[in-house]
C-alpha positions in Angstrom: 55.5 120.9 140.1 58.2 120.5 142.4 58.4 123.8 144.4 59.1 121.5 147.0 61.6 122.1 150.3 64.8 122.4 148.2 63.5 125.2 145.9 62.0 127.3 148.5 65.2 127.2 150.6 67.1 128.1 147.6 64.0 130.9 147.0 64.1 132.3 151.1 68.3 132.7 151.1 67.8 134.6 147.1 65.1 136.6 148.9 67.3 137.4 152.1 69.9 138.9 149.6 67.4 141.2 147.9 64.9 142.1 150.2 66.5 142.3 153.3 66.3 146.4 154.1 63.8 146.2 151.1 60.5 148.8 152.0 56.9 148.1 151.3 55.0 150.7 149.3 52.5 148.7 147.9 50.4 146.1 148.7 47.8 144.0 146.0 45.6 141.2 145.8 44.8 140.4 142.3 43.3 137.1 143.2 41.7 135.9 146.1 44.4 133.6 147.3 47.4 136.1 145.7 49.3 139.3 147.4 51.5 141.0 144.8 53.7 143.3 147.6 55.3 146.6 145.3 58.9 146.7 147.5 61.9 149.4 147.4 65.4 147.2 147.3 69.1 148.6 146.4 68.5 147.5 143.4 65.4 149.2 142.4 61.8 148.6 142.8 60.7 144.6 142.7 57.5 142.8 142.9 56.8 139.9 145.5 54.5 137.5 144.5 52.4 135.3 147.3 50.6 132.5 146.1 48.5 130.1 148.1 46.9 128.7 144.4 46.8 125.1 145.6 48.2 124.4 141.9 50.7 127.3 142.2 51.5 127.9 145.5 55.2 129.4 145.8 56.8 133.3 146.6 59.0 134.4 144.2 59.9 138.1 142.1 57.8 138.6 139.8 58.2 140.6 136.3 54.4 139.8 135.3 51.7 142.2 135.0 48.3 141.9 136.9 45.1 143.5 136.8 43.9 143.7 140.8 40.5 144.0 141.6 38.2 148.0 141.2 38.2 147.7 146.1 40.8 145.6 147.7 39.5 142.8 149.8 39.4 142.9 153.3 43.1 140.7 153.9 44.5 143.1 151.7 43.2 145.9 153.3 44.8 144.8 156.9 48.1 144.0 155.3 47.9 147.5 154.2 47.3 148.6 157.8 50.0 146.4 159.3 52.8 146.5 156.4 52.7 149.1 154.3 55.4 151.5 154.5 57.1 148.6 156.7 61.0 147.0 156.1 61.8 143.5 155.6 64.1 142.4 157.8 65.3 139.2 156.9 63.9 136.4 155.0 64.4 132.8 156.4 63.2 129.4 155.7 62.6 128.5 159.1 63.0 123.9 158.3 63.2 122.4 155.5 59.8 122.5 154.2 57.6 124.4 152.1 57.6 127.8 154.3 58.9 131.1 153.9 58.9 133.4 156.5 59.5 137.7 156.6 59.9 139.5 159.2 58.7 143.1 158.8 59.5 145.8 161.2 57.1 148.8 161.2 55.2 151.3 162.8 52.0 151.5 164.4 48.9 153.6 165.0 50.9 155.1 167.9 54.3 155.8 166.3 55.9 153.0 168.1 57.9 150.4 166.2 56.6 146.6 166.3 57.7 143.7 164.7 55.7 141.5 162.2 55.8 137.5 160.8 54.7 137.2 157.5 54.2 133.2 156.6 54.0 132.5 153.5 53.6 128.3 153.4 53.6 127.0 150.2 52.1 123.7 150.9 49.3 122.7 147.7 45.9 122.9 149.1 47.1 123.6 152.5 48.9 126.9 151.2 48.3 130.0 153.4 49.9 133.3 154.8 49.6 134.3 158.2 50.2 137.5 159.3 51.9 136.7 163.0 52.8 140.0 165.9 55.9 138.4 166.6 56.1 139.6 170.9 52.9 138.1 171.4 53.0 134.9 168.7 49.5 135.9 168.0 47.5 135.7 164.3 46.2 139.1 163.6 45.2 137.2 160.3 45.6 134.7 157.5 44.3 135.4 153.6 42.6 131.3 154.3 41.4 131.0 157.9 41.1 127.3 159.5 38.6 126.4 162.0 38.4 123.7 164.4 35.7 122.5 161.6 38.0 121.9 159.3 41.2 120.7 161.3 41.1 120.1 164.8 45.3 119.8 165.0 45.7 123.3 164.0 43.0 126.2 163.9 44.2 129.7 161.8 42.0 131.9 163.1 42.9 135.9 164.8 43.7 136.0 168.0 45.1 132.4 168.4 48.5 131.7 169.3 50.0 130.5 165.6 51.4 126.8 165.1 53.4 125.8 162.6 52.3 123.2 160.5 52.8 119.8 162.3 56.1 117.8 161.5 57.0 114.9 159.6 58.4 112.1 160.8 61.9 112.8 158.3 65.0 113.5 159.2 66.4 117.0 158.6 67.7 117.7 155.8 70.2 120.5 156.9 71.7 118.2 160.0 71.3 115.1 159.7 74.6 113.0 159.8 75.4 109.9 156.9 74.6 107.2 159.9 71.9 108.7 160.4 70.5 109.0 156.7 72.0 105.7 155.9 70.1 103.7 158.5 66.6 105.6 157.3 66.8 104.7 153.9 67.4 101.2 154.7 65.3 100.2 157.2 61.8 101.7 156.4 59.8 99.4 154.4 59.8 102.1 151.3 62.5 101.2 148.7 63.9 103.7 145.6 62.4 107.3 145.6 59.9 106.7 147.6 62.5 106.2 150.4 63.9 109.2 149.8 61.0 110.9 150.0 60.0 109.5 153.5 63.1 109.3 155.2 63.8 113.2 154.4 62.6 116.5 154.6 62.2 118.8 151.4 62.2 116.0 148.0 59.8 116.0 145.4 59.0 113.2 143.4 60.7 114.6 140.8 63.6 115.7 143.1 63.9 112.2 144.5 63.5 110.5 141.4 66.2 112.6 140.2 68.8 111.4 143.1 68.0 107.8 142.7 68.8 107.6 139.1 72.6 109.2 139.5 74.2 106.9 140.9 74.1 103.7 142.5 72.1 102.5 146.0 74.9 102.4 148.6 76.6 105.8 147.1 72.8 107.2 147.7 73.6 109.1 151.7 76.7 110.6 150.3 74.8 112.0 147.6 72.5 113.5 150.0 75.6 115.2 152.0 76.3 116.5 149.1 73.6 117.8 147.4 73.5 119.9 150.9 76.5 121.1 150.6 75.7 122.6 147.6 72.6 124.0 148.5 74.5 125.8 151.4 77.2 127.3 149.7 74.7 128.5 146.7 77.3 126.8 144.4 76.6 123.9 141.2 73.1 125.0 141.1 71.0 125.1 138.0 67.3 127.1 137.9 65.4 125.6 134.6 62.5 124.8 133.5 61.8 121.6 131.8 59.8 121.4 128.8 57.7 119.1 127.3 57.3 117.9 123.6 55.0 120.9 122.6 57.0 123.1 123.9 54.4 123.7 127.6 56.1 123.8 131.0 56.5 120.6 132.4 58.5 120.8 135.3 61.0 123.1 137.2 63.8 123.1 139.7 66.6 124.3 141.4 68.8 120.8 140.9 69.9 119.3 137.6 67.2 116.8 136.1 69.3 114.8 134.1 68.2 111.6 134.0 64.9 112.5 133.7 64.3 115.8 131.1 65.7 115.9 127.5 68.8 118.7 127.8 67.4 120.1 124.5 64.1 121.1 126.3 65.9 122.1 129.2 65.4 126.1 129.7 68.1 127.9 132.2 68.0 131.0 134.8 70.5 132.6 136.5 68.2 132.7 139.7 65.6 130.6 141.5 63.0 132.9 140.9 63.6 133.8 137.3 62.7 129.9 136.7 59.5 129.6 138.4 58.0 133.3 137.1 59.0 131.9 133.5 56.9 128.3 134.5 53.8 129.5 136.0 53.7 132.2 133.3 53.7 129.7 131.0 52.0 127.1 132.3 49.0 129.4 133.3 48.6 130.6 129.6 49.1 127.1 128.4 46.2 126.5 130.8 44.2 129.2 129.9 45.0 128.3 126.0 43.5 124.7 126.1 40.6 126.5 127.8 40.1 128.8 125.0 41.0 125.9 122.6 37.9 124.1 123.7 35.6 126.7 123.1 37.0 127.7 120.1 36.6 124.0 119.0 33.3 123.6 119.8 32.4 127.2 118.1 34.7 126.4 115.0 32.8 123.2 115.2 29.6 124.0 115.3 29.7 126.3 112.0 31.1 123.3 110.2 28.5 121.7 111.5 25.8 124.4 110.0 28.0 124.6 106.8 27.5 120.7 105.9 23.9 120.9 107.1 23.2 123.6 104.3 25.7 121.6 101.8 23.0 118.5 102.4 20.6 120.8 102.1 20.9 122.5 99.2 21.7 119.1 97.0 18.4 117.8 98.3 16.8 121.1 96.2 19.1 120.7 93.2 18.4 117.2 92.7 14.7 118.7 93.4 15.7 121.5 90.2 17.3 119.1 88.1 12.8 118.1 87.8 13.1 120.9 85.8 13.3 119.6 82.0 10.6 117.2 83.1 8.3 120.0 84.1 8.9 121.4 80.6 7.7 118.7 78.5 5.1 117.8 80.2 4.0 121.5 79.7 4.8 121.4 76.7 3.1 118.0 75.7 0.3 119.2 77.1 -0.2 122.1 75.6 0.1 119.8 72.3 -2.9 117.7 73.9 -5.5 120.3 75.5 -8.3 118.3 73.3 -7.7 115.1 75.2 -8.5 116.6 79.2 -11.9 116.6 80.0 -13.0 118.8 82.9 -12.8 117.4 85.8 -9.8 115.0 85.3 -7.0 114.3 87.5 -4.6 113.3 84.8 -4.9 113.2 81.3 -2.7 110.7 79.0 -0.8 112.3 75.9 1.8 111.7 73.2 5.5 112.1 74.1 6.2 113.3 70.1 10.2 113.6 71.3 10.1 109.7 71.4 6.5 108.3 70.0 6.4 107.0 74.0 3.0 108.0 75.8 2.8 110.2 78.9 1.1 110.5 82.0 0.7 114.5 83.7 -1.1 114.9 87.1 -3.6 117.9 87.0 -5.3 119.9 89.5 -9.6 119.0 88.7 -10.3 122.9 89.5 -8.3 124.0 86.9 -8.6 124.0 83.0 -6.0 122.2 80.9 -4.6 125.3 79.7 -5.0 127.0 82.9 -2.9 123.7 84.2 -0.2 123.8 81.4 0.4 127.2 82.1 1.3 126.4 85.8 3.3 123.5 84.6 5.4 126.5 82.6 5.7 128.2 85.4 7.2 125.9 88.1 10.0 124.7 84.9 11.1 128.6 85.5 10.8 128.7 89.1 13.2 125.2 89.1 15.4 126.6 85.7 16.0 129.7 88.3 16.1 128.1 91.8 18.7 125.3 90.3 21.0 128.0 89.0 20.5 130.0 92.2 21.2 126.9 94.6 24.6 125.9 92.3 25.9 129.4 93.8 25.0 128.6 96.6 26.8 125.3 96.4 29.6 126.6 95.2 30.2 129.3 98.1 28.9 126.7 101.1 32.0 124.5 99.6 34.5 127.0 99.9 33.1 128.3 103.1 33.9 124.4 103.9 37.4 124.9 103.1 38.0 128.0 105.3 36.6 126.5 108.0 38.3 123.7 108.5 41.4 125.5 107.8 40.5 128.1 110.6 39.7 124.8 113.2 43.4 123.5 111.4 45.0 126.6 112.5 42.9 126.6 116.0 44.1 122.7 116.8 47.5 124.4 116.1 47.7 127.5 118.0 49.9 127.3 121.3 49.2 130.3 122.0 46.6 133.0 123.6 47.2 135.5 121.5 47.0 133.1 118.2 43.4 132.3 119.8 41.9 135.5 119.7 43.6 136.8 116.1 41.4 133.3 114.7 38.4 134.9 117.0 38.8 138.0 115.6 39.2 136.8 111.7 36.3 134.3 112.2 34.6 138.0 113.7 35.6 140.2 110.9 34.4 137.6 108.2 31.0 137.7 109.9 31.1 134.1 111.8 31.6 134.8 115.6 30.0 137.9 117.4 32.9 139.4 119.3 31.7 140.5 122.9 31.9 144.3 123.6 34.8 143.6 125.9 37.2 142.1 123.4 36.2 144.2 120.8 37.6 147.2 122.1 40.5 145.1 123.1 43.7 145.8 121.0 45.6 143.0 119.4 48.9 143.1 119.2 50.7 143.9 115.7 50.8 140.6 113.6 53.6 138.8 114.8 53.9 135.5 112.8 56.1 132.5 114.2 60.1 133.3 113.2 62.7 129.9 113.1 65.9 129.3 111.7 66.7 126.3 110.0 70.3 124.9 110.9 72.4 127.1 107.9 71.1 130.0 108.9 68.1 131.2 107.2 64.7 132.4 108.3 61.2 130.8 108.0 57.9 132.5 108.4 55.1 130.2 109.8 51.1 132.5 109.5 49.0 131.5 112.8 46.1 132.2 111.5 44.4 132.9 108.5 45.0 137.0 108.2 48.7 136.2 109.1 48.9 133.6 106.7 48.3 136.8 103.8 50.5 138.8 105.7 53.0 136.4 105.9 52.9 135.3 101.8 51.6 139.1 100.3 53.4 141.4 102.7 56.4 140.2 104.7 57.6 137.9 101.2 59.3 138.9 98.8 58.8 137.6 95.2 61.7 135.4 95.2 61.6 133.6 98.5 60.2 130.1 98.5 56.2 129.6 99.6 55.7 126.5 100.9 52.2 123.9 101.9 50.7 120.7 102.7 50.0 119.7 99.3 45.6 119.3 99.9 45.9 119.7 103.3 44.7 122.5 105.9 47.5 124.6 107.3 50.1 127.3 108.0 51.8 129.1 104.7 55.2 129.2 105.6 58.5 131.0 103.8 61.7 130.5 103.6 63.2 133.9 102.7 66.1 133.5 100.4 66.8 137.5 98.9 70.1 136.8 98.1 71.1 133.6 99.3 70.2 130.2 97.2 69.0 128.0 99.6 70.2 124.0 99.9 68.2 120.9 100.0 68.1 120.8 103.9 66.5 124.5 103.8 64.2 123.5 101.9 63.8 120.0 103.8 63.0 122.0 106.6 61.6 124.3 105.5 59.0 122.0 104.4 58.7 119.8 107.8 57.6 123.0 109.6 55.0 123.2 107.2 53.7 119.8 107.3 54.0 120.2 111.0 51.7 123.1 111.4 49.2 121.1 109.0 46.3 119.4 109.8 48.5 116.2 108.8 50.9 116.9 111.7 49.7 113.4 113.6 50.1 111.5 110.3 54.2 110.7 108.4 55.8 110.9 105.2 53.4 114.3 103.9 53.4 115.6 100.7 54.4 119.5 100.7 54.3 121.3 98.3 56.8 124.4 97.2 56.9 127.1 94.5 58.6 131.2 94.9 56.2 133.6 96.4 55.7 135.2 92.6 53.8 132.0 91.6 51.0 132.1 94.8 47.9 134.3 93.9 44.9 135.4 95.8 41.5 134.8 93.6 39.2 137.9 94.6 36.8 137.8 97.2 39.1 134.5 98.7 39.1 134.3 102.2 41.7 135.0 104.4 44.3 132.8 104.0 42.7 130.9 100.5 45.2 131.0 97.6 46.5 129.4 94.6 49.8 128.5 92.6 51.6 127.7 89.9 55.1 126.1 88.8 55.4 123.6 92.1 57.6 121.1 93.2 56.3 118.9 95.4 58.9 116.4 98.7 57.5 114.4 100.7 58.8 114.8 104.8 57.2 114.0 108.1 56.4 116.9 110.1 59.3 118.1 112.5 58.4 120.5 115.3 60.9 123.7 115.5 63.8 123.1 117.8 63.6 124.0 121.6 67.2 125.4 123.0 
């Protein structure tokens, strides 16, 4: 993540314009290393997030909702005591590093006006939030206390003077001249983007790489000066989030990363804060989805393994049940040859009057020959009945296996936390999983299948779970719409909404490519996809969610293609 000194500077200038004069109304600490302030500005109420989480350290305005702990942590209580009802008088970046300071004017317990500094150091694992008395320069407290055992150079403890992070042997981005920059870039041992990072404050690896790739090496000092002018005048800013192949946020910056990321994978925003808010919200969601996806995969795979074991045992039982006819024959021949058996015999050889051969039949020596014959008839009856039951169980198990394969495919394709929860709820409703009481109480939003448009503007729907597949096909779709599904492969129901419009070949191919993408064959090529009018898609009585039959279909072959991200 490219929240570097350049980004922090742009953020400080944005916050200074918006928050100067703002009143601090409420202070929360939703996470151990996050502070959320509700401030009242000329434009209304805003939420200011100050995060010191190593992976998401930053300062920005957010639109997100946060769940606060039942009782406020001690640092939160301290900030409320010193800052609540105070006014922000200035927001600044003291150097070209990832440090933003808030100057705050408030009133102490005696009613006297006092001034405080709230310093946000957003430097990865070294991130911290420190409250300082401006008159004395001493630390009131910090969200992470740093003792001499942790850092010999710099301690962050109540009562100690505040010391800024150690300066690095780099040129000041805001004041260095062209000759200084040129000399520093050429005199060091590093070359390329590394020379920019090692020589000048404020550059992240990706920002340095973009600057290096955007022109010839000899023009690099001029490009740095041009960038400085743009940032000073706040012109040509390009707050944007850059997406990966699957649409998940990969990076964010205020300078255009055109040489590193594709244009069609770029989301632009009006302000740096909006870009950061989107980036962290969706990245954290992606991480949460990944974690929950692993858990759900494990649970579904366990269910699949149990079903496969059940199928194996049923096949073994059926093989045993297949011996029923042999038991019947033994019972008949023994009955006909009772006179050949003597008391205490362990077996008897009788004639098989069906083919003229002989058969040796095992006997229980404790029983008479007649009683042995009765036992063989009983075994035959049980085996015959068991065979029918086991065959029915096998058919149901095969259906369960097909259904669970479709669930696993849906979980693999899931890109949203809500989709995984839909799948979990579906499995719970079907009796496959137990849902925690807290999860049972939570209400899922109304079903919202994925929606896309073809190049010609026709709308396409795709179910994200088997339950949603049914909803798309049998509730949202009209009888004349076109239904798509990867042939003989678990996948989503995809519907091309035709209504009064006749789809072109290109529309059909686009919808088919989406159906292939949202299937187990997403990583394959030349995937067969069946399509038919919705009127020809039927749901058998008692069928599991998402399980259908269809007729009058046509088949096209296509490469899976994800929806366009603009």
